[in-house]
C-alpha positions as CSV (number, residue, x, y, z in Angstrom):
1,M,146.9,37.0,125.9
2,S,146.3,37.3,129.6
3,Y,148.0,40.2,131.3
4,P,151.0,39.1,133.4
5,Y,150.3,40.4,136.9
6,G,153.6,41.0,138.7
7,G,154.7,42.8,141.8
8,T,154.1,42.1,145.5
9,Q,151.3,43.2,147.7
10,R,150.3,43.2,151.4
11,R,146.6,43.2,150.8
12,P,144.7,40.7,148.7
13,A,143.4,42.0,145.4
14,V,139.6,42.4,145.3
15,T,138.1,40.8,142.2
16,G,134.7,40.8,140.5
17,R,132.8,39.9,137.4
18,E,130.1,42.5,137.3
19,C,131.0,45.6,139.3
20,M,133.7,47.2,141.4
21,V,134.0,50.3,143.7
22,S,137.3,51.5,145.2
23,S,137.4,54.5,147.5
24,A,139.2,55.9,150.5
25,H,136.7,54.8,153.1
26,P,134.9,51.5,153.6
27,L,131.5,53.1,154.2
28,A,131.7,55.2,151.1
29,T,132.7,52.1,149.0
30,M,129.7,50.3,150.4
31,A,127.4,53.1,149.6
32,G,128.5,53.0,146.0
33,F,128.4,49.2,146.0
34,Q,124.9,49.0,147.4
35,T,123.8,51.5,144.8
36,L,125.0,49.2,142.1
37,L,123.3,46.2,143.7
38,E,120.1,48.1,143.8
39,G,120.2,48.6,140.0
40,G,122.0,51.9,139.7
41,N,124.8,52.4,137.2
42,A,128.4,53.5,137.8
43,I,127.4,57.2,137.7
44,D,124.7,56.8,140.3
45,A,127.2,54.8,142.4
46,A,129.9,57.4,141.9
47,V,127.7,60.2,143.4
48,A,126.7,58.0,146.3
49,T,130.3,57.3,146.9
50,A,131.4,60.9,146.5
51,S,128.8,62.3,148.9
52,T,129.4,59.6,151.5
53,L,133.2,60.2,151.4
54,G,132.6,63.8,152.4
55,A,130.8,62.6,155.5
56,T,133.2,59.9,156.5
57,E,136.8,60.8,155.3
58,I,136.4,63.9,157.4
59,G,137.8,67.2,156.1
60,L,139.2,65.9,152.8
61,S,136.3,66.3,150.5
62,G,132.6,67.2,150.7
63,I,129.7,69.2,149.5
64,G,131.5,72.5,150.2
65,G,134.4,71.4,147.9
66,V,135.4,70.9,144.3
67,G,136.3,68.1,141.9
68,W,136.9,66.6,138.6
69,M,135.1,63.5,137.3
70,H,136.4,61.4,134.4
71,I,133.8,59.2,132.8
72,Y,133.4,56.5,130.1
73,H,129.8,55.9,129.3
74,A,129.5,52.6,127.4
75,A,126.0,52.9,125.8
76,T,126.9,56.2,124.1
77,D,130.6,55.5,123.7
78,T,131.2,58.8,125.5
79,H,134.6,59.6,127.0
80,I,134.4,62.9,128.8
81,C,135.4,64.9,131.9
82,L,133.2,67.0,134.2
83,D,134.9,70.1,135.7
84,Y,133.3,71.2,138.9
85,Q,136.3,72.9,140.4
86,G,134.5,76.2,141.0
87,V,135.7,79.7,140.5
88,S,137.0,82.6,142.7
89,P,134.4,85.1,144.0
90,R,134.0,88.4,142.3
91,A,135.6,90.3,145.2
92,A,138.7,88.1,145.2
93,T,141.2,90.8,144.0
94,R,145.0,90.5,144.4
95,E,144.9,93.5,146.7
96,L,142.6,91.7,149.2
97,Y,145.3,89.2,150.1
98,E,148.3,90.2,152.2
99,N,149.7,86.8,152.9
100,P,149.2,83.1,151.9
101,E,147.5,82.2,155.3
102,Q,144.4,84.2,154.2
103,M,144.1,81.9,151.2
104,H,144.3,78.8,153.4
105,S,142.3,79.4,156.6
106,G,139.1,81.4,157.1
107,L,136.4,82.6,154.8
108,L,138.6,84.5,152.4
109,A,140.1,81.2,151.4
110,T,136.9,79.8,149.8
111,M,136.2,79.3,146.2
112,V,132.6,79.0,145.0
113,P,131.9,75.3,145.9
114,G,131.3,73.1,142.8
115,A,130.5,69.7,144.3
116,A,126.7,70.0,144.6
117,A,126.4,71.3,141.0
118,G,128.8,68.6,139.7
119,W,126.9,65.7,141.4
120,C,123.5,66.8,140.2
121,T,124.8,67.6,136.7
122,V,126.3,64.2,136.2
123,L,123.2,62.4,137.5
124,D,121.0,64.4,135.1
125,R,123.1,63.4,132.1
126,F,124.2,59.8,132.8
127,G,122.4,58.6,136.0
128,T,119.5,56.2,136.2
129,M,118.3,56.8,139.7
130,D,116.5,59.6,141.4
131,R,118.5,61.8,143.8
132,A,116.8,60.5,146.9
133,S,117.9,57.0,146.1
134,V,121.5,58.2,145.5
135,F,121.8,60.4,148.6
136,K,120.1,58.1,151.1
137,Y,123.3,56.6,152.3
138,V,125.0,59.8,153.2
139,I,121.8,61.0,154.8
140,D,121.6,57.9,157.0
141,I,125.3,58.2,158.0
142,C,125.0,61.8,158.9
143,E,121.7,61.4,160.7
144,N,122.5,58.2,162.7
145,G,126.3,58.6,162.8
146,H,129.3,56.4,161.9
147,P,132.2,55.3,164.0
148,L,135.4,57.2,163.2
149,T,138.4,55.3,162.0
150,V,141.8,55.9,163.5
151,H,142.7,57.8,160.3
152,A,139.7,60.1,160.4
153,A,140.0,60.9,164.1
154,G,143.7,61.6,163.6
155,I,143.0,64.1,160.8
156,I,140.5,66.0,163.0
157,G,143.0,66.0,165.8
158,A,145.8,67.3,163.5
159,Y,143.7,70.3,162.5
160,E,142.5,71.1,166.1
161,Q,144.3,74.4,166.3
162,M,142.7,75.7,163.1
163,L,139.2,74.4,163.9
164,R,139.2,76.0,167.4
165,R,139.2,79.4,165.7
166,F,135.7,78.8,164.5
167,P,133.0,77.9,167.1
168,S,130.7,76.4,164.4
169,S,133.5,74.0,163.4
170,V,134.1,73.0,167.0
171,D,130.4,72.3,167.4
172,C,130.4,70.2,164.2
173,F,133.5,68.1,164.6
174,F,134.5,68.0,168.3
175,H,132.8,65.8,171.0
176,D,132.3,67.5,174.3
177,G,134.7,70.3,173.3
178,A,137.6,67.9,172.4
179,P,138.7,66.2,169.2
180,P,136.9,62.9,168.9
181,Q,138.6,59.5,169.5
182,A,138.7,56.6,167.1
183,G,135.7,54.5,167.3
184,S,133.4,57.2,168.6
185,L,130.1,57.7,166.9
186,H,130.1,60.9,164.8
187,R,126.8,62.5,163.9
188,Q,126.2,65.4,161.5
189,P,122.4,66.1,161.6
190,D,122.7,69.5,159.9
191,L,124.6,68.0,157.0
192,A,121.8,65.3,156.8
193,N,119.3,68.1,156.3
194,T,121.4,69.7,153.7
195,F,121.5,66.5,151.7
196,R,117.7,66.1,152.1
197,A,117.3,69.5,150.5
198,L,119.7,68.6,147.7
199,A,117.8,65.3,147.1
200,E,114.5,67.2,146.9
201,D,115.3,70.3,144.9
202,G,118.6,69.5,143.2
203,A,121.4,72.0,142.8
204,D,119.0,75.0,143.1
205,A,118.7,74.2,146.8
206,F,122.4,74.9,147.3
207,Y,123.0,77.8,144.9
208,C,119.7,79.6,144.8
209,G,117.8,78.4,147.9
210,E,118.0,78.5,151.7
211,I,121.3,76.7,151.8
212,G,123.0,79.3,149.7
213,D,121.3,82.1,151.7
214,R,122.8,80.6,154.9
215,I,126.2,80.4,153.4
216,V,126.1,84.0,152.1
217,A,124.7,85.5,155.3
218,F,127.3,83.8,157.4
219,C,130.1,85.0,155.0
220,E,128.7,88.6,155.2
221,Q,128.6,88.5,159.0
222,N,132.2,87.1,159.4
223,G,134.4,88.8,156.8
224,G,133.8,86.4,153.9
225,I,133.3,87.5,150.3
226,L,131.0,84.9,148.7
227,T,127.8,86.5,147.4
228,K,124.4,85.2,146.1
229,Q,125.5,86.2,142.7
230,D,128.7,84.1,143.0
231,L,126.7,81.1,143.8
232,A,123.9,81.7,141.3
233,D,126.4,82.2,138.4
234,L,128.4,79.0,139.0
235,V,128.6,76.8,135.9
236,V,130.2,73.3,135.7
237,E,131.7,72.3,132.4
238,W,131.8,69.1,130.3
239,V,135.2,69.0,128.6
240,D,137.1,66.4,126.5
241,P,140.1,64.6,128.1
242,I,143.6,65.0,126.9
243,G,145.9,62.1,126.3
244,I,149.0,60.4,125.1
245,S,150.0,57.0,123.6
246,Y,152.3,55.0,125.8
247,R,153.8,51.7,124.8
248,G,150.5,50.5,123.2
249,F,148.2,52.1,125.8
250,D,146.3,55.3,125.5
251,V,146.4,57.3,128.8
252,Y,144.0,60.2,129.5
253,G,143.5,62.9,132.1
254,P,141.5,66.1,132.3
255,P,142.6,69.2,130.4
256,P,143.9,72.4,131.9
257,P,143.5,74.0,134.3
258,S,143.7,70.5,135.8
259,S,147.4,69.6,136.2
260,A,147.1,66.2,134.5
261,I,149.4,67.5,131.8
262,Q,152.3,67.1,134.1
263,W,151.9,63.4,134.7
264,L,151.0,62.8,131.1
265,Q,154.2,64.6,130.0
266,T,156.2,62.7,132.6
267,L,155.1,59.4,131.0
268,K,155.8,60.6,127.5
269,I,159.3,61.5,128.5
270,L,159.8,58.1,130.2
271,E,158.6,56.3,127.1
272,G,162.0,56.9,125.6
273,F,163.7,54.8,128.3
274,D,163.5,51.0,128.6
275,I,162.7,51.2,132.3
276,A,161.5,47.6,132.5
277,E,165.0,46.5,131.5
278,M,166.5,48.9,134.2
279,G,164.5,47.0,136.9
280,H,161.7,48.3,139.1
281,N,162.9,51.0,141.6
282,S,166.5,50.5,140.6
283,V,168.8,53.5,140.7
284,D,168.6,54.1,136.9
285,H,164.8,53.7,137.0
286,L,164.2,56.1,139.8
287,H,166.8,58.6,138.4
288,V,165.1,58.9,135.0
289,L,161.7,59.0,136.7
290,L,162.7,61.9,139.0
291,E,164.4,63.7,136.1
292,S,161.4,63.3,133.9
293,E,159.1,64.5,136.7
294,R,161.3,67.6,137.2
295,L,161.1,68.5,133.5
296,A,157.4,68.1,133.3
297,L,156.9,70.0,136.6
298,T,158.8,72.9,135.2
299,D,156.7,73.1,132.0
300,R,153.5,72.7,134.0
301,L,154.3,75.7,136.2
302,H,154.8,78.0,133.3
303,Y,152.3,76.9,130.7
304,N,149.3,75.1,132.3
305,V,147.2,78.1,133.3
306,Q,148.0,80.3,130.4
307,P,145.1,81.0,128.1
308,N,145.1,78.3,125.3
309,A,147.9,76.3,127.0
310,P,149.9,74.5,124.3
311,V,148.7,71.0,125.3
312,D,149.4,69.3,122.0
313,A,152.9,70.8,121.7
314,L,153.8,69.9,125.3
315,L,152.8,66.3,124.8
316,S,154.2,65.8,121.3
317,D,156.8,63.2,120.5
318,A,159.2,65.8,119.2
319,Y,159.0,68.2,122.2
320,C,159.2,65.4,124.8
321,A,162.3,64.0,122.9
322,D,163.9,67.4,123.2
323,R,163.2,67.5,127.0
324,R,164.3,63.9,127.4
325,A,167.7,64.8,125.9
326,L,168.3,67.1,128.8
327,I,168.5,64.2,131.3
328,D,172.0,63.5,132.5
329,M,172.1,59.9,133.6
330,K,174.9,60.7,136.1
331,A,173.7,63.9,137.6
332,A,170.5,65.2,139.2
333,S,168.9,68.5,138.1
334,R,167.3,71.1,140.3
335,V,163.8,72.7,140.3
336,I,162.3,75.7,142.1
337,G,159.5,73.6,143.6
338,A,155.9,72.8,142.9
339,R,154.7,76.4,142.7
340,Y,155.4,79.3,140.5
341,A,158.3,81.6,141.6
342,R,159.3,84.9,140.1
343,T,163.0,84.2,140.4
344,M,164.5,81.6,138.1
345,D,167.7,80.9,139.9
346,T,170.8,80.0,137.9
347,G,171.2,76.3,137.6
348,V,167.6,75.2,137.9
349,L,165.6,73.7,135.0
350,K,163.9,76.2,132.7
351,P,160.7,75.6,130.7
352,G,161.2,74.7,127.0
353,D,159.6,76.4,124.1
354,P,156.9,74.0,122.8
355,A,155.4,76.6,120.5
356,L,158.4,76.3,118.3
357,K,158.2,72.5,118.1
358,E,154.4,71.6,118.1
359,S,152.8,70.2,124.0
360,T,142.5,65.2,148.1
361,T,140.3,62.0,147.8
362,H,140.0,59.7,144.8
363,F,137.6,56.9,144.0
364,N,136.6,54.7,141.0
365,V,133.5,52.8,140.0
366,A,132.8,50.2,137.3
367,D,129.5,48.5,136.5
368,A,128.3,45.6,134.4
369,E,127.2,47.8,131.5
370,G,130.8,48.8,130.9
371,N,130.6,52.3,132.5
372,F,133.6,53.6,134.4
373,V,134.1,56.6,136.6
374,S,137.5,58.0,137.9
375,C,137.0,60.9,140.3
376,T,139.2,63.2,142.4
377,Q,137.5,65.7,144.7
378,S,138.7,67.9,147.6
379,L,138.2,70.5,150.2
380,G,141.9,71.2,150.4
381,G,143.6,71.1,153.8
382,F,140.6,70.4,156.0
383,G,138.9,73.1,153.9
384,C,139.2,76.6,155.2
385,G,138.3,75.3,158.6
386,V,134.9,76.9,158.7
387,V,131.6,75.1,159.0
388,V,128.5,77.2,158.0
389,P,126.1,77.0,161.0
390,G,122.9,75.1,160.5
391,T,124.1,73.4,157.3
392,G,127.0,71.1,158.3
393,I,128.9,72.4,155.3
394,L,132.7,72.6,155.6
395,L,133.8,75.2,153.1
396,N,136.9,74.6,150.9
397,D,140.2,76.5,150.9
398,F,141.0,76.4,147.2
399,M,141.9,80.0,146.9
400,Y,145.2,78.7,148.2
401,W,145.8,77.2,144.7
402,F,146.2,80.7,143.3
403,D,149.6,82.5,143.4
404,L,150.4,85.8,145.0
405,D,153.2,86.6,142.6
406,A,151.8,89.4,140.4
407,D,153.5,88.1,137.2
408,S,152.3,84.5,137.6
409,P,149.7,83.3,135.1
410,N,147.9,81.8,138.1
411,V,147.8,85.0,140.2
412,V,144.7,85.4,142.3
413,G,141.9,87.4,140.7
414,P,138.0,87.6,140.5
415,Q,135.9,85.0,138.7
416,K,139.0,82.9,137.8
417,K,139.7,79.2,137.8
418,N,143.0,78.3,139.2
419,E,145.5,75.6,138.4
420,M,144.0,72.4,140.0
421,C,146.0,69.4,141.1
422,L,142.9,67.2,140.9
423,S,143.5,64.9,137.8
424,P,141.7,61.6,137.7
425,G,143.1,59.2,135.1
426,M,142.0,56.5,132.8
427,I,144.0,54.1,130.6
428,M,142.6,52.5,127.4
429,R,144.0,49.6,125.4
430,D,142.7,48.6,122.0
431,G,139.8,51.0,122.4
432,K,138.6,49.5,125.8
433,V,139.1,50.7,129.3
434,F,142.1,49.0,130.9
435,A,142.2,50.9,134.2
436,C,140.7,53.9,135.9
437,I,143.0,55.2,138.7
438,G,144.1,58.3,140.6
439,T,145.2,59.7,143.9
440,P,144.9,62.6,146.3
441,G,148.0,64.4,147.5
442,S,148.2,68.0,146.5
443,H,151.1,68.7,144.2
444,G,152.2,65.1,144.8
445,I,149.3,63.9,142.6
446,M,151.3,64.8,139.5
447,E,154.4,62.8,140.7
448,T,152.8,59.7,142.2
449,T,150.3,59.1,139.4
450,P,152.9,58.3,136.7
451,Q,154.5,55.8,139.1
452,F,151.5,53.6,139.8
453,M,150.5,53.9,136.1
454,S,153.9,52.8,135.0
455,N,153.9,50.0,137.5
456,M,150.9,48.6,135.6
457,M,152.0,49.4,132.1
458,D,155.8,48.8,132.3
459,F,156.1,46.2,135.0
460,G,152.9,44.2,134.6
461,M,151.7,44.7,138.2
462,S,148.2,44.2,139.4
463,V,146.4,47.4,140.4
464,Q,146.9,46.5,144.1
465,A,150.6,45.8,143.7
466,A,151.0,49.0,141.6
467,I,149.4,51.1,144.3
468,E,151.3,49.5,147.2
469,A,154.7,49.7,145.6
470,P,157.1,52.2,147.3
471,R,157.3,55.7,145.8
472,V,159.6,58.7,145.5
473,R,158.8,62.4,144.9
474,P,161.0,65.3,143.8
475,Q,160.8,68.4,146.0
476,E,162.5,71.8,145.7
477,S,166.0,72.0,144.3
478,N,167.5,68.5,144.2
479,R,165.7,67.2,147.3
480,V,163.8,63.9,147.1
481,I,161.5,62.2,149.5
482,A,161.4,58.4,149.5
483,E,159.4,55.8,151.3
484,G,161.4,53.6,153.6
485,R,160.9,50.4,151.6
486,I,163.2,51.8,148.9
487,A,166.4,49.7,149.2
488,P,169.3,51.4,151.0
489,D,171.8,50.7,148.2
490,V,169.3,52.4,145.8
491,I,169.2,55.5,148.0
492,E,173.0,55.6,148.1
493,G,173.0,55.3,144.3
494,L,170.6,58.2,143.9
495,E,172.7,60.3,146.4
496,S,175.8,59.6,144.4
497,R,174.1,61.2,141.4
498,G,173.3,64.4,143.3
499,H,169.8,63.7,144.7
500,L,169.4,64.8,148.3
501,V,167.2,62.0,149.6
502,Q,165.0,62.2,152.8
503,R,163.6,58.9,154.0
504,F,160.0,58.7,155.0
505,P,158.0,55.9,156.7
506,D,157.4,52.7,154.7
507,F,153.8,53.8,153.9
508,S,153.3,57.5,154.0
509,M,150.4,59.8,153.2
510,A,152.9,62.2,151.7
511,F,152.8,59.9,148.7
512,G,149.0,60.0,148.2
513,G,146.3,57.5,148.7
514,A,145.6,55.9,145.3
515,Q,142.5,53.9,144.4
516,G,142.1,52.0,141.1
517,I,140.2,49.4,139.1
518,M,141.9,47.3,136.4
519,V,140.1,45.3,133.7
520,D,141.5,42.0,132.4
521,P,141.8,42.5,128.7
522,D,140.8,38.8,127.9
523,S,138.1,38.0,130.4
524,G,136.8,41.5,131.2
525,T,137.0,40.7,134.9
526,L,137.6,43.5,137.4
527,T,140.3,43.9,140.0
528,G,140.1,46.7,142.6
529,G,143.0,48.3,144.3
530,A,142.9,50.3,147.5
531,D,145.7,52.2,149.2
532,P,146.9,51.1,152.6
533,R,148.4,54.6,153.1
534,R,144.8,55.7,154.0
535,D,141.5,53.9,154.7
536,G,141.3,52.6,151.2
537,Y,138.7,49.8,150.6
538,A,137.6,48.0,147.4
539,A,134.5,45.9,147.0
540,G,133.4,43.9,143.9
541,W,130.9,41.3,142.7
């Protein structure tokens, strides 16, 4: 039976028979697409796309960052995730940090970067091309330049104040001392040389060679805490995905400390409601969605980064039924917010006890061999704002994802992984990949992901329509943000139930920037979806 594609979309869906790439920048999509046309597989194309995104979607991901890659490898029937999110430096004690700003801007904000190790590791296991063939596109773009999109130039301009604190960052990103304009040619020759070294010597060039030496020396001279030992000891990990059944589909995401458990639990709670009968983005639909997300958010805050997090219990039918029973169809609940807080105010949702009852860029690649990659990687909020001179490497700010509350299970400390919003998804049906999809968006990843997944599984939308459909997100207390395309009478209905709704533009980056690929279950043809909220672009053959 053919899948009934519903929903409306502004962009035409991109279709293909053999292969598909969907990413947040046209040049990155084409780097992956060209890699496929030259004989590479989806894993080769994924690394070409990942590296090129860091050079084109400026400040959002890159070789100084972190990520999670979700892979289905057809020849070996392997379904697995690669965790390259990095760890905190040895010197990152709680006493070192006096305020959250130190964890967001400057060299104290930097986790050990995992991207270079992740890319090389996945190529070694599943790739078919040599590193020089995979990285040639990012090297060319960095060496010869690329014209900045309106979106990319706008992001650089938005972070001007932070970047001006660091002369090496001004040298790297500004043109003649000012933020660049859209359409201007942006060159990154130092970054080109960094990728040449990575292509020639692999991850050792970054973690044990001259690149690492430059990073460490710069940190030592400017108040940072990364050491040669921190870099040399980094290990990326292969881990099994976690998942749920949902209305005949099997839905998967990465395990903790990725936060995928929140959106998986949201879907499992939603499964108890006939939301298709309620109607897409009706008052009832959005109310139960928001309430389900608040319940899952509350559990994620308290359980996800604990040792041996009770994943099976949190996602079990029985526990999710108990959580579902807390939803009042006539009244909105309240939550603390997206981060751990010591004080649990009277009247806000509390975590359940699952032990007693059994619980920001994204891209996708598919190839003709049946391999699929769903990947989310990040630098954070334009990283920590610091470029290491002579390398072109913008360092991440993922120390920010630790908490300062001493009693939080996610409190900052040495050689720790923190709770990570990055959570690329994959949907299976009858043992075959149905879709790979995900989004950037900080904590919003966990609230927008179940929406576009449900759009496909519950409402029969194409991947493009599912991505474009207007979204809502719960915030602190009973506050909700909603895209402007949500009907006014629906907003009024939500407000009558106690949701405090703040309207946003029709298409807003506050709701992510999803990319996805869907497989027709009968013909096996591919449809690529790309988010108009950013520079999303899909290409297929």
